[in-house]
C-alpha positions as CSV (number, residue, x, y, z in Angstrom):
1,M,2.9,-12.6,25.3
2,I,2.0,-11.3,22.2
3,L,3.9,-13.3,19.4
4,S,5.2,-11.3,16.4
5,Y,5.0,-12.1,13.1
6,Y,7.8,-10.4,11.9
7,T,11.0,-12.8,13.5
8,L,9.8,-15.0,10.9
9,L,9.1,-12.8,8.0
10,F,12.4,-11.4,8.1
11,M,14.3,-14.6,8.4
12,A,12.8,-15.9,4.8
13,T,14.0,-12.9,2.7
14,N,17.2,-12.5,1.1
15,Y,18.6,-9.6,-0.8
16,T,21.5,-9.5,-3.2
17,V,23.0,-6.0,-4.8
18,K,24.2,-6.5,-8.4
19,S,25.3,-4.3,-11.1
20,K,23.0,-3.6,-13.8
21,S,23.5,-3.3,-17.6
22,D,21.8,-1.8,-20.8
23,A,20.8,-5.3,-21.1
24,L,17.4,-6.9,-18.6
25,P,18.6,-9.4,-16.1
26,N,17.9,-13.0,-17.3
27,T,15.0,-13.5,-14.4
28,E,11.3,-14.9,-14.0
29,F,9.9,-11.8,-12.7
30,G,11.4,-8.2,-12.7
31,I,10.4,-4.8,-11.6
32,L,11.0,-2.1,-14.0
33,F,10.4,1.6,-13.7
34,W,9.8,4.0,-16.4
35,Q,9.2,7.4,-17.0
36,K,6.9,9.0,-19.9
37,G,8.5,7.9,-23.0
38,K,12.0,6.8,-20.9
39,L,12.9,3.6,-20.4
40,E,16.5,2.8,-19.1
41,V,17.4,-0.5,-20.9
42,N,19.0,-0.8,-24.6
43,K,17.7,-0.1,-27.8
44,K,16.6,-3.6,-28.5
45,D,14.3,-4.2,-25.2
46,Q,13.3,-0.4,-25.2
47,K,11.5,-1.3,-28.6
48,T,9.7,-4.6,-27.8
49,I,8.6,-3.0,-24.4
50,Q,7.5,0.0,-25.5
51,K,5.3,-1.7,-28.1
52,S,3.4,-4.0,-25.3
53,L,3.2,-0.5,-23.2
54,D,1.5,1.2,-26.1
55,R,-1.2,-1.8,-27.0
56,L,-1.7,-1.4,-23.5
57,I,-2.4,2.7,-24.0
58,A,0.5,3.1,-21.3
59,S,1.8,6.6,-20.5
60,G,4.2,6.1,-17.6
61,E,2.3,8.3,-15.2
62,K,3.3,8.6,-11.5
63,N,2.1,4.7,-10.1
64,E,0.6,3.2,-13.2
65,C,1.4,-0.3,-12.9
66,Q,1.3,-2.8,-16.3
67,V,2.3,-6.3,-16.7
68,I,3.9,-7.4,-19.6
69,S,5.3,-10.7,-20.9
70,Y,8.6,-10.3,-22.4
71,P,9.6,-13.3,-24.3
72,R,13.4,-15.1,-24.0
73,E,14.5,-18.0,-25.1
74,K,13.8,-20.5,-22.7
75,S,10.4,-19.0,-21.2
76,P,8.0,-15.5,-21.4
77,R,9.9,-13.1,-18.5
78,T,7.0,-11.4,-16.6
79,L,7.8,-7.5,-16.3
80,F,6.1,-5.4,-13.4
81,M,6.1,-1.8,-15.1
82,V,5.7,0.9,-12.5
83,G,5.7,4.9,-13.9
84,L,7.2,7.1,-12.0
85,G,5.7,10.4,-13.9
86,E,7.4,13.7,-14.9
87,N,9.2,14.2,-11.6
88,P,10.2,11.1,-9.8
89,V,9.8,10.7,-6.4
90,L,11.2,8.1,-3.9
91,D,7.4,7.0,-2.4
92,S,6.8,6.6,-6.1
93,F,9.9,3.9,-6.4
94,R,8.5,2.3,-2.8
95,R,4.8,1.9,-4.0
96,G,5.8,0.7,-7.2
97,V,7.9,-2.1,-5.4
98,A,5.2,-3.2,-3.1
99,A,3.1,-3.6,-5.7
100,G,4.9,-5.8,-8.1
101,V,5.7,-7.6,-4.4
102,Q,1.6,-8.3,-4.0
103,Y,1.3,-9.3,-7.8
104,A,4.0,-11.9,-7.1
105,K,2.6,-13.5,-4.0
106,Q,-0.9,-13.7,-5.7
107,N,0.9,-15.7,-8.9
108,S,2.9,-17.4,-6.1
109,I,6.2,-16.3,-7.5
110,Q,9.5,-16.4,-4.9
111,D,11.9,-14.8,-6.9
112,I,12.2,-11.3,-7.9
113,S,14.6,-8.4,-9.5
114,I,14.5,-5.0,-9.3
115,I,15.9,-2.8,-11.4
116,V,16.6,0.4,-9.5
117,P,16.3,3.7,-11.9
118,D,19.0,6.4,-12.3
119,V,17.0,9.5,-11.5
120,L,16.8,8.3,-7.6
121,E,19.3,8.4,-4.4
122,N,21.0,5.6,-3.3
123,K,21.0,4.5,0.2
124,E,17.4,6.0,0.2
125,V,16.7,3.7,-2.6
126,G,18.2,0.3,-1.0
127,Q,16.0,1.5,2.1
128,A,12.8,1.9,-0.1
129,V,13.3,-1.3,-1.5
130,V,13.1,-3.7,1.7
131,E,10.0,-0.9,2.8
132,G,8.5,-2.1,-0.4
133,V,8.8,-5.6,-0.4
134,E,8.3,-6.3,3.6
135,L,5.6,-3.7,4.0
136,G,3.6,-4.2,0.8
137,G,3.7,-8.3,1.6
138,Y,3.1,-8.0,5.3
139,A,0.0,-10.0,6.1
140,F,-1.2,-10.5,9.9
141,S,-2.1,-14.6,9.3
142,K,-1.9,-15.6,13.3
143,Y,-5.6,-16.4,13.7
144,L,-6.0,-17.9,10.4
145,S,-5.6,-21.6,10.0
146,G,-5.4,-24.5,6.8
147,Q,-4.9,-23.0,3.4
148,E,-5.7,-19.4,4.1
149,K,-2.9,-19.1,6.6
150,I,-0.4,-20.6,4.0
151,K,-1.6,-18.5,1.5
152,Q,-1.2,-15.3,3.5
153,F,2.1,-16.5,5.1
154,K,3.9,-16.5,1.8
155,V,6.7,-14.1,1.4
156,I,9.6,-13.3,-1.3
157,K,12.5,-15.4,-1.0
158,N,15.1,-13.8,-2.9
159,V,15.4,-9.8,-4.0
160,D,18.1,-9.1,-6.6
161,V,18.4,-5.6,-6.5
162,F,19.9,-4.3,-10.2
163,T,22.0,-0.8,-9.7
164,N,25.1,0.9,-10.9
165,K,28.1,-0.5,-10.1
166,E,29.5,2.5,-8.3
167,E,26.3,3.0,-6.2
168,T,26.3,-0.9,-4.8
169,A,27.8,-0.2,-1.5
170,E,25.2,2.8,-0.9
171,V,22.3,0.6,-1.9
172,N,23.6,-2.3,0.7
173,R,23.7,0.2,3.5
174,G,20.4,1.4,2.6
175,I,19.0,-2.4,2.8
176,K,20.5,-2.6,6.6
177,F,18.4,0.6,7.4
178,G,15.3,-0.5,5.6
179,K,15.5,-3.8,7.2
180,E,15.2,-2.2,10.7
181,F,12.8,0.6,9.5
182,A,10.4,-2.2,8.2
183,K,10.7,-4.5,11.1
184,A,9.8,-1.5,13.5
185,T,6.8,-0.8,11.7
186,I,5.6,-4.7,11.5
187,L,5.9,-4.8,15.2
188,A,3.5,-1.7,15.5
189,R,1.3,-3.5,12.9
190,D,1.1,-6.6,14.7
191,L,0.5,-4.7,17.9
192,V,-2.4,-3.0,16.7
193,N,-4.0,-5.7,14.5
194,E,-4.1,-8.0,17.6
195,P,-7.8,-8.3,19.3
196,A,-7.9,-6.1,22.6
197,A,-8.4,-9.1,24.7
198,H,-5.0,-9.8,23.8
199,A,-3.1,-6.6,23.5
200,T,-3.9,-5.5,27.0
201,P,-1.4,-2.9,28.8
202,Q,0.1,-6.1,30.7
203,A,0.8,-7.4,27.5
204,L,2.2,-4.2,26.3
205,L,4.6,-3.9,29.0
206,E,5.5,-7.6,28.3
207,K,6.7,-6.1,24.9
208,A,8.4,-3.0,25.9
209,R,10.6,-5.5,28.6
210,E,11.2,-7.8,25.8
211,I,12.5,-5.0,23.6
212,G,14.5,-3.7,26.5
213,R,16.1,-7.4,27.1
214,E,17.0,-7.4,23.3
215,S,19.2,-4.2,23.5
216,K,21.5,-5.5,25.6
217,G,21.2,-2.5,28.3
218,Q,21.0,0.3,26.1
219,I,17.1,0.6,26.5
220,L,15.7,0.8,30.0
221,V,12.1,-0.3,30.9
222,E,10.5,2.0,33.8
223,H,6.7,1.0,34.8
224,Y,4.4,2.6,37.2
225,D,1.5,0.6,38.4
226,R,-1.9,2.1,39.6
227,K,-0.5,2.8,42.6
228,E,2.6,4.8,41.9
229,C,0.8,6.8,39.1
230,E,-2.0,7.7,42.2
231,I,1.2,9.1,44.0
232,R,2.4,10.9,41.1
233,G,-0.8,12.9,40.8
234,M,-2.0,11.0,37.8
235,G,-5.6,11.4,38.2
236,A,-6.6,12.1,34.7
237,F,-5.0,9.1,33.4
238,L,-6.6,7.0,36.0
239,G,-10.3,8.6,35.5
240,V,-10.1,6.8,32.4
241,A,-8.4,3.5,34.0
242,Q,-11.3,3.0,36.2
243,G,-13.5,1.7,34.7
244,S,-11.4,-1.5,33.4
245,V,-10.5,-4.4,34.9
246,H,-7.4,-4.2,33.4
247,E,-4.9,-2.6,35.1
248,P,-3.4,0.6,33.8
249,V,0.2,0.4,33.7
250,F,2.2,3.8,32.6
251,I,5.4,2.9,30.7
252,H,8.7,5.1,30.6
253,L,11.2,3.7,28.3
254,V,15.1,5.2,27.9
255,Y,17.4,5.0,24.8
256,Q,21.0,5.9,25.8
257,P,23.5,5.9,22.9
258,V,26.8,4.3,23.7
259,E,28.4,7.7,22.6
260,N,27.0,9.7,25.2
261,S,27.7,13.6,25.1
262,K,26.5,16.4,26.7
263,D,25.4,18.4,23.4
264,M,23.3,15.7,22.2
265,P,19.6,16.4,21.7
266,T,17.1,14.5,23.5
267,I,13.7,13.7,21.9
268,A,10.5,12.3,24.0
269,L,8.0,10.5,22.8
270,I,4.6,9.8,23.7
271,G,1.8,7.5,22.4
272,K,-1.5,7.2,23.6
273,G,-2.2,3.8,24.4
274,V,-5.8,3.3,25.0
275,T,-6.1,-0.6,24.2
276,F,-9.8,-0.6,23.6
277,D,-12.0,2.7,23.9
278,S,-15.8,1.7,24.3
279,G,-16.7,5.5,25.0
280,G,-16.9,4.9,28.2
281,L,-20.4,5.6,29.7
282,N,-20.6,8.2,27.0
283,I,-20.5,4.6,25.0
284,K,-20.4,4.3,21.2
285,P,-22.5,3.0,18.9
286,G,-21.6,-0.9,18.0
287,D,-20.4,0.1,14.3
288,G,-17.7,2.6,16.3
289,M,-16.6,0.1,18.3
290,E,-15.6,-2.3,15.8
291,T,-12.2,-0.8,15.1
292,M,-11.5,0.6,18.5
293,K,-8.8,-2.0,19.2
294,V,-6.7,0.6,16.9
295,D,-6.7,3.4,19.8
296,M,-3.4,2.2,21.4
297,A,-1.8,2.8,17.8
298,G,0.1,5.8,19.2
299,A,2.0,3.6,22.0
300,A,2.6,1.0,19.4
301,A,4.4,3.1,17.1
302,V,6.5,4.4,20.3
303,L,7.4,0.6,21.1
304,G,8.3,0.1,17.1
305,V,10.7,2.9,17.5
306,F,12.2,1.6,20.1
307,S,12.4,-1.8,19.0
308,A,14.7,-0.3,16.2
309,L,17.1,2.5,18.2
310,S,19.7,0.0,19.5
311,K,20.2,-1.4,16.4
312,L,20.5,1.5,14.4
313,Q,22.8,3.6,16.8
314,F,21.4,7.1,16.1
315,N,23.4,9.6,18.8
316,V,20.2,11.0,20.3
317,K,18.8,10.1,23.7
318,V,14.9,9.5,23.4
319,H,12.4,8.8,25.9
320,G,9.3,7.0,25.3
321,Y,6.2,7.2,27.6
322,M,2.5,5.2,27.0
323,A,-0.2,5.7,29.6
324,L,-2.0,2.4,28.9
325,C,-5.6,1.7,29.8
326,E,-9.0,0.4,28.7
327,N,-11.5,2.9,28.4
328,M,-14.8,0.9,29.6
329,P,-18.3,1.4,31.0
330,S,-18.8,0.0,34.7
331,G,-20.3,0.5,37.9
332,S,-16.9,2.2,38.7
333,A,-16.2,4.2,35.4
334,M,-16.0,7.5,35.5
335,K,-18.7,9.9,34.7
336,P,-20.0,12.7,32.8
337,G,-19.6,16.1,35.5
338,D,-16.7,14.3,37.0
339,I,-13.5,16.6,37.5
340,V,-10.5,14.7,37.6
341,K,-7.1,16.4,38.8
342,T,-3.8,15.8,36.6
343,Q,0.0,16.1,38.0
344,S,0.4,19.9,37.4
345,G,-2.5,20.4,39.6
346,K,-4.9,21.5,36.8
347,T,-8.6,20.2,37.3
348,I,-10.6,19.0,33.9
349,E,-14.5,18.8,34.0
350,I,-15.7,16.0,32.1
351,K,-18.4,16.7,29.6
352,N,-17.9,13.2,27.5
353,T,-16.1,10.2,28.3
354,D,-15.5,9.4,24.7
355,A,-12.8,12.4,24.7
356,E,-10.4,10.1,26.7
357,G,-7.5,10.2,24.9
358,R,-6.8,13.6,26.1
359,L,-6.4,13.3,29.6
360,T,-4.3,10.2,29.6
361,L,-2.1,12.2,27.3
362,A,-2.3,15.2,29.6
363,D,-0.7,13.1,32.1
364,A,1.9,12.0,30.0
365,L,3.0,14.9,28.4
366,L,3.6,16.4,32.1
367,E,5.4,13.2,33.1
368,A,7.8,13.5,29.8
369,Q,9.0,17.1,30.4
370,K,10.8,15.7,33.5
371,S,13.1,14.5,31.4
372,K,13.8,18.2,30.3
373,P,13.8,16.7,26.4
374,D,14.7,19.4,23.8
375,Y,11.9,18.2,21.4
376,L,8.4,16.7,23.0
377,I,6.3,15.0,20.2
378,D,2.8,12.7,20.8
379,L,1.0,10.6,18.5
380,A,-2.8,9.7,19.2
381,T,-5.4,8.6,17.2
382,L,-7.6,11.3,18.6
383,T,-10.2,12.9,16.7
384,G,-13.1,11.9,14.1
385,A,-12.6,15.6,13.4
386,C,-9.3,15.1,11.8
387,M,-10.4,12.2,9.7
388,V,-13.1,14.9,8.2
389,A,-10.8,17.4,7.4
390,L,-7.9,15.2,5.9
391,G,-9.7,11.5,5.0
392,E,-8.0,8.0,6.4
393,D,-4.7,8.6,4.6
394,V,-3.1,11.8,5.9
395,A,-2.4,12.4,9.9
396,G,-2.7,16.0,11.0
397,L,0.3,18.0,12.6
398,F,-0.2,20.7,15.3
399,S,3.0,22.3,16.6
400,N,4.1,25.4,18.5
401,D,7.6,25.5,16.6
402,D,8.0,26.1,13.0
403,D,11.4,24.7,12.8
404,F,10.7,21.3,14.3
405,S,7.4,21.0,12.4
406,S,9.2,21.4,9.2
407,M,11.8,18.7,10.7
408,L,9.0,16.4,10.5
409,I,7.4,17.2,7.4
410,K,10.6,16.5,6.0
411,S,10.8,13.0,7.8
412,A,7.5,12.0,6.8
413,D,7.7,13.1,3.4
414,N,10.6,10.9,2.9
415,E,8.8,8.0,4.1
416,G,5.9,8.2,2.4
417,E,3.6,9.3,5.4
418,Q,1.6,11.9,4.7
419,M,0.8,15.0,7.3
420,W,-0.5,18.2,6.9
421,R,0.0,21.3,9.5
422,L,-3.1,22.7,10.9
423,P,-3.4,25.7,13.1
424,L,-3.4,25.9,16.6
425,V,-6.0,28.7,16.7
426,E,-5.7,31.2,20.0
427,D,-9.5,32.3,19.6
428,Y,-10.7,28.8,20.1
429,K,-8.9,28.3,23.3
430,I,-12.0,29.6,25.3
431,Q,-13.6,26.3,24.1
432,V,-11.7,24.2,26.1
433,K,-12.2,26.6,29.4
434,S,-14.9,25.2,32.0
435,N,-16.9,27.5,34.4
436,I,-16.4,24.9,37.4
437,A,-12.7,23.5,36.7
438,D,-9.5,25.0,35.0
439,L,-10.6,22.9,31.6
440,R,-13.4,20.8,30.2
441,N,-12.4,17.8,27.9
442,L,-14.9,18.5,25.2
443,A,-15.0,22.0,23.7
444,T,-18.2,23.9,23.4
445,K,-18.6,23.4,19.6
446,R,-18.9,20.9,17.5
447,W,-16.8,22.2,14.7
448,G,-12.9,22.4,14.7
449,G,-12.8,19.4,17.1
450,A,-9.0,18.4,15.9
451,V,-8.2,22.0,16.5
452,T,-9.5,22.5,20.0
453,A,-8.2,19.0,21.1
454,A,-4.8,19.9,20.1
455,L,-5.4,23.4,22.0
456,F,-6.4,21.3,25.2
457,L,-2.8,19.4,25.0
458,Q,-1.1,22.4,24.3
459,E,-2.4,23.4,28.0
460,F,0.3,20.8,29.3
461,V,3.3,21.3,27.3
462,G,4.9,24.3,28.3
463,K,7.6,25.9,25.9
464,T,9.1,22.8,25.0
465,P,9.1,22.6,21.0
466,W,6.0,20.2,20.7
467,I,4.3,18.1,17.7
468,H,1.0,16.7,18.2
469,V,0.4,14.5,15.1
470,D,-3.4,13.0,15.2
471,I,-3.4,9.8,13.2
472,A,-6.8,9.1,13.7
473,G,-7.1,8.3,9.8
474,P,-3.8,6.3,8.7
475,S,-3.2,4.3,11.9
476,F,-5.3,1.7,10.4
477,V,-6.3,0.8,6.6
478,E,-10.0,-0.2,6.0
479,Q,-9.4,-0.5,2.4
480,Q,-6.0,-0.5,0.6
481,N,-5.2,3.0,-1.1
482,N,-1.5,2.5,-1.1
483,P,0.4,-0.9,-1.9
484,V,3.0,-0.5,0.9
485,N,-0.2,-0.1,3.4
486,P,-2.5,-3.2,3.1
487,A,-5.6,-3.5,5.1
488,G,-5.0,-3.4,8.7
489,G,-3.1,-1.5,11.4
490,S,-0.4,0.5,9.3
491,G,1.9,1.0,11.6
492,F,2.0,4.9,10.9
493,G,4.5,7.2,12.3
494,V,7.1,4.5,13.2
495,R,9.4,5.2,9.9
496,T,9.1,9.1,10.3
497,L,9.7,9.2,13.6
498,L,12.9,6.9,13.0
499,K,14.0,9.2,10.3
500,L,13.6,12.1,12.8
501,I,15.9,10.6,15.0
502,E,18.1,9.7,11.9
503,L,17.8,13.7,11.2
504,L,18.5,15.1,14.6
505,D,21.8,12.8,14.6
506,T,23.0,14.1,11.5
507,K,22.4,18.0,12.5
508,N,24.2,17.5,15.6
509,S,27.1,15.5,13.9
510,Q,27.2,18.0,11.3
511,K,27.4,21.0,14.7
512,T,30.4,19.1,16.3
């Protein structure tokens, strides 16, 4: 059983929303936001603070952080100043909170105050506060010992959120949402950070069952073993799994809202779940395998989403699908030149055993369409080519539907998870055609590998509005660029998917 870090973490932090005034709160550590030349404080404090900022040659640029000591009667107060730039956005606020929390932890500060700027929305700010505190303060300390474990496990005990009096109810509501969004993200992070020896297909099945039990009947958990997958014709998935001593597992989760209506939207989420990818017989070089426990980050994101659904109570029916296995070299492993058959009967020539994720996703996409969803979305650590195109922090998005794509990008922007839409180039389809089977799992040319991988997946989608998100880059943070995402598993996609489901719920409510 995988033991989660986040349960203890979320028992530790207390959030209190208070009405703010012109005077700064009389606390030891405060996070204060400012735009160029604009501080939301009284004239006396503004003059003193501005002098300190001028000495630091601080300008209030977006995401700029400065630490100043501000004198008071008994002792100095530490102010963590965060620039919002000329056009403040919610993610700059979230990042600023996370940066402030990391500074506080490093200096053994356990009580902080956050002064919410007037320019940002109410509920969203409350949610962003919690996301900044919990995600910025995250550390995977399970396998540390002694003083280092104690150091990493330090948490913020009390967070006072100062906002306008008329906004306190909305901010409190946002804090409730933020707790669930952050918990779900941290669960995904924990799963990704676990060693592959522990995060096996069977261990992820146990986690899915735990989520089902905690939902009190709202989330149904079904799973297929190897024999059942054979009966269902999942030859592509089983081809990847056949080299490992760990048995493959196919999981199907269903979240059923309390209010079940005929016109309620249905969405299917598919997460790539290769719990370790050695490359198979086309084995990766040593340094290429170092982070390959991350290859189940898509499945981890889906599990994270489901862990929050029964608590958030969205009126959207949600299916989750995960084809879980390892890709390992052995005497029984899939070989280059083999041909596998998917559920649909389409055959695939294996040109490279390290292009395995698309094989597992092919059968998962086909299985997902049996539930006849209105929307279909998969998350997968699929190609290094996407990282070449977009770097480590941005996910590639491919879609056959403009409106659905716009909804997901809007959700991602709201949560500060960067995605960029890339084209499904029709002329490239010929590159995934085989001379001896229906398809080949590696394109005939090396260029545009993220595009040809997406075109391969599209062969198993049909006409359902569909999005493929290649999260190879942002699923794991080698070196922190964004304080919301410390090094390690990021839980990328969890909050975006939850926000998308919330948006679908809102759109449906407006119709009725």
